[in-house]
N, C-alpha and C positions, 0 to 999 in steps of 0.2 A: 579757867584759864586752861588753854592747852599749848604745851610745850613740846618743842621738837629737839631731837637729838641727830646730830649728824652723824651718818653711820659711815660715809666715803665721801672724801673731799673730791669736788671736781676737779678736773685736770686744771693746772695753772695757766694754760694757754687760753683758756674761755674766757672771753671777756665778759661776758653776762651770763655767768653758769646757771642762774635760776631762770631764766626764760625758757629752758627746755624743758622745765618740771611740770606735770600737771597733778592734779589732787585726786586722791581716790580715797573712797571711805568718810566716815563722820566720827567725830569724836575720838575716843581712845584708838579706834580702829583708821584714823587716818594716815596717810603715808603719800609722800612726795615721789614720785616716780620718773625717771628719765624719758623724755616722749618717744625719743627714737628707739632706745633697747627694752624700755620696760622694766629696768633694773631699778630697784627701791633705794632710794639715794638719803630719804628722810623718813622717820616714822615717830609717833608720839613713845615716849617712854614716861610711865607712871612715876619712875624713880624720882622725875624733876618736878613733879607737882608738889604744890604747898597749899596749906589751909587757907580758905577763901577769905577768912578774915584774919588777919595778922595783926597783933596787938601793937607791936613796935618793931621797926626795922632800923637796924643801925649797922653801920661799915666800919671798917679799920682797913684803912689802906696799906698798914704796916707790911703785910706780904708781898704786894705790888711794889713797894720801895725797895725791901730787901731783894727779891728775886728779880725784879726787872729793872730796878734802876728808875723807877718812875717818879714823877713829882708832878703834883698840881699845879697848872698855870694860871688857874682861876680862883680868884678869892671867893669866900661865901657869899659875902654882900652882893658882889658882882653876879654871882650864880642866881642869886635871887632875883636881882634887877633883870637878867637874861629872861628867865622865868616868866616873870609878871608881863615883861614885853610880848613875850610871845602869846601869853593867854589873853593879853589885850587885842592883839592883831587877831586871833580866832575869833574873839568876841566880836569884833568889829565886820570881820568878814561874814560871820554867821547871822548878823543883824541886817545885813544888806538882802 
């Protein structure tokens, strides 16, 4: 997997900021550049790589709750249902 790190945020007035990007390079040398200026806006950062096989992924929303006042609006059971429905729609589409 390749992850990108935002180097500089595009101006807030740009409605679709990523439509002006073009890709240069491959793999770890990939960069997203502004089409008009040639300025590098996004580049690969190995700092954000993770092993290809991760045994277990566990999340804890405590920091988001504490620092952002975030609260979940979707129950786990409902989330599972949403994910299953999306998988079923994708399968139906792919079988056509």
